mmCIF file of the N, C-alpha and C atoms, coordinates in Angstrom:
data_MODEL
# 
_entry.id   MODEL 
# 
loop_
_atom_site.group_PDB 
_atom_site.id 
_atom_site.type_symbol 
_atom_site.label_atom_id 
_atom_site.label_alt_id 
_atom_site.label_comp_id 
_atom_site.label_asym_id 
_atom_site.label_entity_id 
_atom_site.label_seq_id 
_atom_site.pdbx_PDB_ins_code 
_atom_site.Cartn_x 
_atom_site.Cartn_y 
_atom_site.Cartn_z 
_atom_site.occupancy 
_atom_site.B_iso_or_equiv 
_atom_site.pdbx_formal_charge 
_atom_site.auth_seq_id 
_atom_site.auth_comp_id 
_atom_site.auth_asym_id 
_atom_site.auth_atom_id 
_atom_site.pdbx_PDB_model_num 
ATOM 1   N N  . MET A 1 1  ? 4.575  69.591 6.496   1.00 0.00 ? 1  MET A N  1 
ATOM 2   C CA . MET A 1 1  ? 4.658  68.249 7.042   1.00 0.00 ? 1  MET A CA 1 
ATOM 3   C C  . MET A 1 1  ? 3.764  68.163 8.260   1.00 0.00 ? 1  MET A C  1 
ATOM 4   N N  . GLU A 1 2  ? 3.203  67.011 8.450   1.00 0.00 ? 2  GLU A N  1 
ATOM 5   C CA . GLU A 1 2  ? 2.387  66.755 9.632   1.00 0.00 ? 2  GLU A CA 1 
ATOM 6   C C  . GLU A 1 2  ? 2.922  65.513 10.320  1.00 0.00 ? 2  GLU A C  1 
ATOM 7   N N  . THR A 1 3  ? 2.929  65.533 11.637  1.00 0.00 ? 3  THR A N  1 
ATOM 8   C CA . THR A 1 3  ? 3.373  64.377 12.408  1.00 0.00 ? 3  THR A CA 1 
ATOM 9   C C  . THR A 1 3  ? 2.323  64.006 13.438  1.00 0.00 ? 3  THR A C  1 
ATOM 10  N N  . ARG A 1 4  ? 2.327  62.739 13.798  1.00 0.00 ? 4  ARG A N  1 
ATOM 11  C CA . ARG A 1 4  ? 1.445  62.241 14.855  1.00 0.00 ? 4  ARG A CA 1 
ATOM 12  C C  . ARG A 1 4  ? 2.224  61.240 15.700  1.00 0.00 ? 4  ARG A C  1 
ATOM 13  N N  . ARG A 1 5  ? 2.171  61.430 16.988  1.00 0.00 ? 5  ARG A N  1 
ATOM 14  C CA . ARG A 1 5  ? 2.825  60.502 17.910  1.00 0.00 ? 5  ARG A CA 1 
ATOM 15  C C  . ARG A 1 5  ? 1.838  59.370 18.194  1.00 0.00 ? 5  ARG A C  1 
ATOM 16  N N  . LEU A 1 6  ? 2.202  58.168 17.789  1.00 0.00 ? 6  LEU A N  1 
ATOM 17  C CA . LEU A 1 6  ? 1.338  57.007 17.984  1.00 0.00 ? 6  LEU A CA 1 
ATOM 18  C C  . LEU A 1 6  ? 1.588  56.338 19.327  1.00 0.00 ? 6  LEU A C  1 
ATOM 19  N N  . ALA A 1 7  ? 2.801  56.478 19.837  1.00 0.00 ? 7  ALA A N  1 
ATOM 20  C CA . ALA A 1 7  ? 3.190  55.951 21.145  1.00 0.00 ? 7  ALA A CA 1 
ATOM 21  C C  . ALA A 1 7  ? 4.400  56.760 21.594  1.00 0.00 ? 7  ALA A C  1 
ATOM 22  N N  . ALA A 1 8  ? 4.882  56.510 22.781  1.00 0.00 ? 8  ALA A N  1 
ATOM 23  C CA . ALA A 1 8  ? 6.013  57.281 23.312  1.00 0.00 ? 8  ALA A CA 1 
ATOM 24  C C  . ALA A 1 8  ? 7.247  57.179 22.421  1.00 0.00 ? 8  ALA A C  1 
ATOM 25  N N  . ASP A 1 9  ? 7.450  56.034 21.787  1.00 0.00 ? 9  ASP A N  1 
ATOM 26  C CA . ASP A 1 9  ? 8.637  55.808 20.962  1.00 0.00 ? 9  ASP A CA 1 
ATOM 27  C C  . ASP A 1 9  ? 8.304  55.568 19.493  1.00 0.00 ? 9  ASP A C  1 
ATOM 28  N N  . LEU A 1 10 ? 7.146  56.060 19.036  1.00 0.00 ? 10 LEU A N  1 
ATOM 29  C CA . LEU A 1 10 ? 6.704  55.807 17.663  1.00 0.00 ? 10 LEU A CA 1 
ATOM 30  C C  . LEU A 1 10 ? 5.999  57.040 17.101  1.00 0.00 ? 10 LEU A C  1 
ATOM 31  N N  . VAL A 1 11 ? 6.515  57.557 15.966  1.00 0.00 ? 11 VAL A N  1 
ATOM 32  C CA . VAL A 1 11 ? 5.943  58.750 15.335  1.00 0.00 ? 11 VAL A CA 1 
ATOM 33  C C  . VAL A 1 11 ? 5.780  58.490 13.849  1.00 0.00 ? 11 VAL A C  1 
ATOM 34  N N  . VAL A 1 12 ? 4.661  58.933 13.291  1.00 0.00 ? 12 VAL A N  1 
ATOM 35  C CA . VAL A 1 12 ? 4.449  58.885 11.852  1.00 0.00 ? 12 VAL A CA 1 
ATOM 36  C C  . VAL A 1 12 ? 4.451  60.323 11.332  1.00 0.00 ? 12 VAL A C  1 
ATOM 37  N N  . GLY A 1 13 ? 5.060  60.521 10.176  1.00 0.00 ? 13 GLY A N  1 
ATOM 38  C CA . GLY A 1 13 ? 5.080  61.834 9.547   1.00 0.00 ? 13 GLY A CA 1 
ATOM 39  C C  . GLY A 1 13 ? 4.773  61.696 8.070   1.00 0.00 ? 13 GLY A C  1 
ATOM 40  N N  . TYR A 1 14 ? 4.120  62.712 7.500   1.00 0.00 ? 14 TYR A N  1 
ATOM 41  C CA . TYR A 1 14 ? 3.809  62.652 6.078   1.00 0.00 ? 14 TYR A CA 1 
ATOM 42  C C  . TYR A 1 14 ? 3.727  64.058 5.507   1.00 0.00 ? 14 TYR A C  1 
ATOM 43  N N  . GLN A 1 15 ? 3.989  64.149 4.194   1.00 0.00 ? 15 GLN A N  1 
ATOM 44  C CA . GLN A 1 15 ? 3.936  65.441 3.531   1.00 0.00 ? 15 GLN A CA 1 
ATOM 45  C C  . GLN A 1 15 ? 3.857  65.255 2.021   1.00 0.00 ? 15 GLN A C  1 
ATOM 46  N N  . ASP A 1 16 ? 3.476  66.329 1.330   1.00 0.00 ? 16 ASP A N  1 
ATOM 47  C CA . ASP A 1 16 ? 3.502  66.364 -0.125  1.00 0.00 ? 16 ASP A CA 1 
ATOM 48  C C  . ASP A 1 16 ? 4.946  66.570 -0.568  1.00 0.00 ? 16 ASP A C  1 
ATOM 49  N N  . VAL A 1 17 ? 5.330  65.902 -1.659  1.00 0.00 ? 17 VAL A N  1 
ATOM 50  C CA . VAL A 1 17 ? 6.695  66.037 -2.167  1.00 0.00 ? 17 VAL A CA 1 
ATOM 51  C C  . VAL A 1 17 ? 6.664  66.241 -3.680  1.00 0.00 ? 17 VAL A C  1 
ATOM 52  N N  . GLU A 1 18 ? 7.738  66.814 -4.199  1.00 0.00 ? 18 GLU A N  1 
ATOM 53  C CA . GLU A 1 18 ? 7.916  66.954 -5.636  1.00 0.00 ? 18 GLU A CA 1 
ATOM 54  C C  . GLU A 1 18 ? 9.322  66.485 -5.972  1.00 0.00 ? 18 GLU A C  1 
ATOM 55  N N  . PHE A 1 19 ? 9.424  65.509 -6.855  1.00 0.00 ? 19 PHE A N  1 
ATOM 56  C CA . PHE A 1 19 ? 10.708 65.015 -7.322  1.00 0.00 ? 19 PHE A CA 1 
ATOM 57  C C  . PHE A 1 19 ? 10.988 65.677 -8.663  1.00 0.00 ? 19 PHE A C  1 
ATOM 58  N N  . SER A 1 20 ? 12.090 66.398 -8.750  1.00 0.00 ? 20 SER A N  1 
ATOM 59  C CA . SER A 1 20 ? 12.416 67.093 -9.999  1.00 0.00 ? 20 SER A CA 1 
ATOM 60  C C  . SER A 1 20 ? 13.560 66.391 -10.721 1.00 0.00 ? 20 SER A C  1 
ATOM 61  N N  . PHE A 1 21 ? 13.548 66.526 -12.031 1.00 0.00 ? 21 PHE A N  1 
ATOM 62  C CA . PHE A 1 21 ? 14.529 65.886 -12.901 1.00 0.00 ? 21 PHE A CA 1 
ATOM 63  C C  . PHE A 1 21 ? 15.047 66.911 -13.900 1.00 0.00 ? 21 PHE A C  1 
ATOM 64  N N  . THR A 1 22 ? 16.198 66.664 -14.465 1.00 0.00 ? 22 THR A N  1 
ATOM 65  C CA . THR A 1 22 ? 16.739 67.583 -15.469 1.00 0.00 ? 22 THR A CA 1 
ATOM 66  C C  . THR A 1 22 ? 16.192 67.290 -16.859 1.00 0.00 ? 22 THR A C  1 
ATOM 67  N N  . HIS A 1 23 ? 15.703 66.080 -17.100 1.00 0.00 ? 23 HIS A N  1 
ATOM 68  C CA . HIS A 1 23 ? 15.310 65.661 -18.441 1.00 0.00 ? 23 HIS A CA 1 
ATOM 69  C C  . HIS A 1 23 ? 13.807 65.432 -18.624 1.00 0.00 ? 23 HIS A C  1 
ATOM 70  N N  . ARG A 1 24 ? 13.008 65.686 -17.584 1.00 0.00 ? 24 ARG A N  1 
ATOM 71  C CA . ARG A 1 24 ? 11.554 65.498 -17.732 1.00 0.00 ? 24 ARG A CA 1 
ATOM 72  C C  . ARG A 1 24 ? 10.826 66.314 -16.675 1.00 0.00 ? 24 ARG A C  1 
ATOM 73  N N  . PRO A 1 25 ? 9.503  66.446 -16.797 1.00 0.00 ? 25 PRO A N  1 
ATOM 74  C CA . PRO A 1 25 ? 8.748  67.226 -15.811 1.00 0.00 ? 25 PRO A CA 1 
ATOM 75  C C  . PRO A 1 25 ? 8.795  66.584 -14.423 1.00 0.00 ? 25 PRO A C  1 
ATOM 76  N N  . PRO A 1 26 ? 8.574  67.388 -13.381 1.00 0.00 ? 26 PRO A N  1 
ATOM 77  C CA . PRO A 1 26 ? 8.589  66.845 -12.015 1.00 0.00 ? 26 PRO A CA 1 
ATOM 78  C C  . PRO A 1 26 ? 7.420  65.904 -11.749 1.00 0.00 ? 26 PRO A C  1 
ATOM 79  N N  . LEU A 1 27 ? 7.593  65.054 -10.738 1.00 0.00 ? 27 LEU A N  1 
ATOM 80  C CA . LEU A 1 27 ? 6.537  64.147 -10.284 1.00 0.00 ? 27 LEU A CA 1 
ATOM 81  C C  . LEU A 1 27 ? 6.102  64.570 -8.891  1.00 0.00 ? 27 LEU A C  1 
ATOM 82  N N  . ASN A 1 28 ? 4.802  64.621 -8.678  1.00 0.00 ? 28 ASN A N  1 
ATOM 83  C CA . ASN A 1 28 ? 4.253  64.948 -7.361  1.00 0.00 ? 28 ASN A CA 1 
ATOM 84  C C  . ASN A 1 28 ? 3.853  63.669 -6.653  1.00 0.00 ? 28 ASN A C  1 
ATOM 85  N N  . GLY A 1 29 ? 3.971  63.691 -5.331  1.00 0.00 ? 29 GLY A N  1 
ATOM 86  C CA . GLY A 1 29 ? 3.612  62.508 -4.579  1.00 0.00 ? 29 GLY A CA 1 
ATOM 87  C C  . GLY A 1 29 ? 3.421  62.802 -3.103  1.00 0.00 ? 29 GLY A C  1 
ATOM 88  N N  . LYS A 1 30 ? 3.243  61.753 -2.362  1.00 0.00 ? 30 LYS A N  1 
ATOM 89  C CA . LYS A 1 30 ? 3.112  61.790 -0.907  1.00 0.00 ? 30 LYS A CA 1 
ATOM 90  C C  . LYS A 1 30 ? 4.235  60.949 -0.312  1.00 0.00 ? 30 LYS A C  1 
ATOM 91  N N  . LEU A 1 31 ? 4.833  61.440 0.760   1.00 0.00 ? 31 LEU A N  1 
ATOM 92  C CA . LEU A 1 31 ? 5.895  60.725 1.460   1.00 0.00 ? 31 LEU A CA 1 
ATOM 93  C C  . LEU A 1 31 ? 5.449  60.513 2.900   1.00 0.00 ? 31 LEU A C  1 
ATOM 94  N N  . ALA A 1 32 ? 5.572  59.287 3.375   1.00 0.00 ? 32 ALA A N  1 
ATOM 95  C CA . ALA A 1 32 ? 5.241  58.972 4.765   1.00 0.00 ? 32 ALA A CA 1 
ATOM 96  C C  . ALA A 1 32 ? 6.421  58.222 5.379   1.00 0.00 ? 32 ALA A C  1 
ATOM 97  N N  . VAL A 1 33 ? 6.715  58.526 6.631   1.00 0.00 ? 33 VAL A N  1 
ATOM 98  C CA . VAL A 1 33 ? 7.769  57.821 7.357   1.00 0.00 ? 33 VAL A CA 1 
ATOM 99  C C  . VAL A 1 33 ? 7.245  57.406 8.727   1.00 0.00 ? 33 VAL A C  1 
ATOM 100 N N  . LEU A 1 34 ? 7.705  56.272 9.179   1.00 0.00 ? 34 LEU A N  1 
ATOM 101 C CA . LEU A 1 34 ? 7.413  55.771 10.505  1.00 0.00 ? 34 LEU A CA 1 
ATOM 102 C C  . LEU A 1 34 ? 8.745  55.669 11.222  1.00 0.00 ? 34 LEU A C  1 
ATOM 103 N N  . VAL A 1 35 ? 8.926  56.430 12.290  1.00 0.00 ? 35 VAL A N  1 
ATOM 104 C CA . VAL A 1 35 ? 10.194 56.432 13.014  1.00 0.00 ? 35 VAL A CA 1 
ATOM 105 C C  . VAL A 1 35 ? 9.990  55.905 14.431  1.00 0.00 ? 35 VAL A C  1 
ATOM 106 N N  . THR A 1 36 ? 10.995 55.177 14.892  1.00 0.00 ? 36 THR A N  1 
ATOM 107 C CA . THR A 1 36 ? 10.958 54.617 16.241  1.00 0.00 ? 36 THR A CA 1 
ATOM 108 C C  . THR A 1 36 ? 12.196 55.076 17.005  1.00 0.00 ? 36 THR A C  1 
ATOM 109 N N  . ARG A 1 37 ? 12.027 55.258 18.296  1.00 0.00 ? 37 ARG A N  1 
ATOM 110 C CA . ARG A 1 37 ? 13.156 55.635 19.141  1.00 0.00 ? 37 ARG A CA 1 
ATOM 111 C C  . ARG A 1 37 ? 13.784 54.372 19.710  1.00 0.00 ? 37 ARG A C  1 
ATOM 112 N N  . VAL A 1 38 ? 15.086 54.245 19.483  1.00 0.00 ? 38 VAL A N  1 
ATOM 113 C CA . VAL A 1 38 ? 15.872 53.144 20.028  1.00 0.00 ? 38 VAL A CA 1 
ATOM 114 C C  . VAL A 1 38 ? 16.974 53.777 20.856  1.00 0.00 ? 38 VAL A C  1 
ATOM 115 N N  . LYS A 1 39 ? 16.867 53.624 22.165  1.00 0.00 ? 39 LYS A N  1 
ATOM 116 C CA . LYS A 1 39 ? 17.773 54.283 23.107  1.00 0.00 ? 39 LYS A CA 1 
ATOM 117 C C  . LYS A 1 39 ? 17.689 55.796 22.915  1.00 0.00 ? 39 LYS A C  1 
ATOM 118 N N  . ASP A 1 40 ? 18.763 56.448 22.471  1.00 0.00 ? 40 ASP A N  1 
ATOM 119 C CA . ASP A 1 40 ? 18.753 57.898 22.300  1.00 0.00 ? 40 ASP A CA 1 
ATOM 120 C C  . ASP A 1 40 ? 18.633 58.332 20.840  1.00 0.00 ? 40 ASP A C  1 
ATOM 121 N N  . GLU A 1 41 ? 18.319 57.417 19.932  1.00 0.00 ? 41 GLU A N  1 
ATOM 122 C CA . GLU A 1 41 ? 18.251 57.735 18.510  1.00 0.00 ? 41 GLU A CA 1 
ATOM 123 C C  . GLU A 1 41 ? 16.861 57.490 17.952  1.00 0.00 ? 41 GLU A C  1 
ATOM 124 N N  . TRP A 1 42 ? 16.476 58.321 16.985  1.00 0.00 ? 42 TRP A N  1 
ATOM 125 C CA . TRP A 1 42 ? 15.261 58.094 16.216  1.00 0.00 ? 42 TRP A CA 1 
ATOM 126 C C  . TRP A 1 42 ? 15.678 57.466 14.889  1.00 0.00 ? 42 TRP A C  1 
ATOM 127 N N  . LEU A 1 43 ? 15.107 56.306 14.568  1.00 0.00 ? 43 LEU A N  1 
ATOM 128 C CA . LEU A 1 43 ? 15.462 55.561 13.367  1.00 0.00 ? 43 LEU A CA 1 
ATOM 129 C C  . LEU A 1 43 ? 14.246 55.395 12.471  1.00 0.00 ? 43 LEU A C  1 
ATOM 130 N N  . ILE A 1 44 ? 14.470 55.511 11.156  1.00 0.00 ? 44 ILE A N  1 
ATOM 131 C CA . ILE A 1 44 ? 13.386 55.270 10.207  1.00 0.00 ? 44 ILE A CA 1 
ATOM 132 C C  . ILE A 1 44 ? 13.110 53.775 10.175  1.00 0.00 ? 44 ILE A C  1 
ATOM 133 N N  . HIS A 1 45 ? 11.905 53.423 10.543  1.00 0.00 ? 45 HIS A N  1 
ATOM 134 C CA . HIS A 1 45 ? 11.493 52.019 10.565  1.00 0.00 ? 45 HIS A CA 1 
ATOM 135 C C  . HIS A 1 45 ? 10.875 51.630 9.222   1.00 0.00 ? 45 HIS A C  1 
ATOM 136 N N  . HIS A 1 46 ? 10.168 52.585 8.604   1.00 0.00 ? 46 HIS A N  1 
ATOM 137 C CA . HIS A 1 46 ? 9.491  52.328 7.327   1.00 0.00 ? 46 HIS A CA 1 
ATOM 138 C C  . HIS A 1 46 ? 9.287  53.652 6.616   1.00 0.00 ? 46 HIS A C  1 
ATOM 139 N N  . HIS A 1 47 ? 9.369  53.642 5.284   1.00 0.00 ? 47 HIS A N  1 
ATOM 140 C CA . HIS A 1 47 ? 8.990  54.819 4.508   1.00 0.00 ? 47 HIS A CA 1 
ATOM 141 C C  . HIS A 1 47 ? 8.196  54.374 3.289   1.00 0.00 ? 47 HIS A C  1 
ATOM 142 N N  . GLN A 1 48 ? 7.335  55.254 2.824   1.00 0.00 ? 48 GLN A N  1 
ATOM 143 C CA . GLN A 1 48 ? 6.456  54.962 1.692   1.00 0.00 ? 48 GLN A CA 1 
ATOM 144 C C  . GLN A 1 48 ? 6.350  56.214 0.844   1.00 0.00 ? 48 GLN A C  1 
ATOM 145 N N  . VAL A 1 49 ? 6.509  56.065 -0.464  1.00 0.00 ? 49 VAL A N  1 
ATOM 146 C CA . VAL A 1 49 ? 6.299  57.166 -1.399  1.00 0.00 ? 49 VAL A CA 1 
ATOM 147 C C  . VAL A 1 49 ? 5.228  56.727 -2.372  1.00 0.00 ? 49 VAL A C  1 
ATOM 148 N N  . SER A 1 50 ? 4.203  57.555 -2.546  1.00 0.00 ? 50 SER A N  1 
ATOM 149 C CA . SER A 1 50 ? 3.121  57.264 -3.484  1.00 0.00 ? 50 SER A CA 1 
ATOM 150 C C  . SER A 1 50 ? 3.053  58.371 -4.518  1.00 0.00 ? 50 SER A C  1 
ATOM 151 N N  . ARG A 1 51 ? 3.028  57.996 -5.769  1.00 0.00 ? 51 ARG A N  1 
ATOM 152 C CA . ARG A 1 51 ? 2.928  58.968 -6.858  1.00 0.00 ? 51 ARG A CA 1 
ATOM 153 C C  . ARG A 1 51 ? 1.481  59.405 -7.029  1.00 0.00 ? 51 ARG A C  1 
ATOM 154 N N  . LEU A 1 52 ? 1.288  60.697 -7.236  1.00 0.00 ? 52 LEU A N  1 
ATOM 155 C CA . LEU A 1 52 ? -0.039 61.231 -7.499  1.00 0.00 ? 52 LEU A CA 1 
ATOM 156 C C  . LEU A 1 52 ? -0.221 61.353 -9.006  1.00 0.00 ? 52 LEU A C  1 
ATOM 157 N N  . ALA A 1 53 ? -1.332 60.876 -9.492  1.00 0.00 ? 53 ALA A N  1 
ATOM 158 C CA . ALA A 1 53 ? -1.604 60.945 -10.945 1.00 0.00 ? 53 ALA A CA 1 
ATOM 159 C C  . ALA A 1 53 ? -2.159 62.293 -11.328 1.00 0.00 ? 53 ALA A C  1 
# 
């Protein structure tokens, strides 16, 4: 996973992911999250999953 701090209260993170299933082959993709700090908590503001062909 890689992260980048965009501002004091804003971080983006992304990584390669594999979703596995019992009835079919796994799917590979990319996962990205944008988290923001609200008071003393980090909250997911946005997430994106993209399938790799």
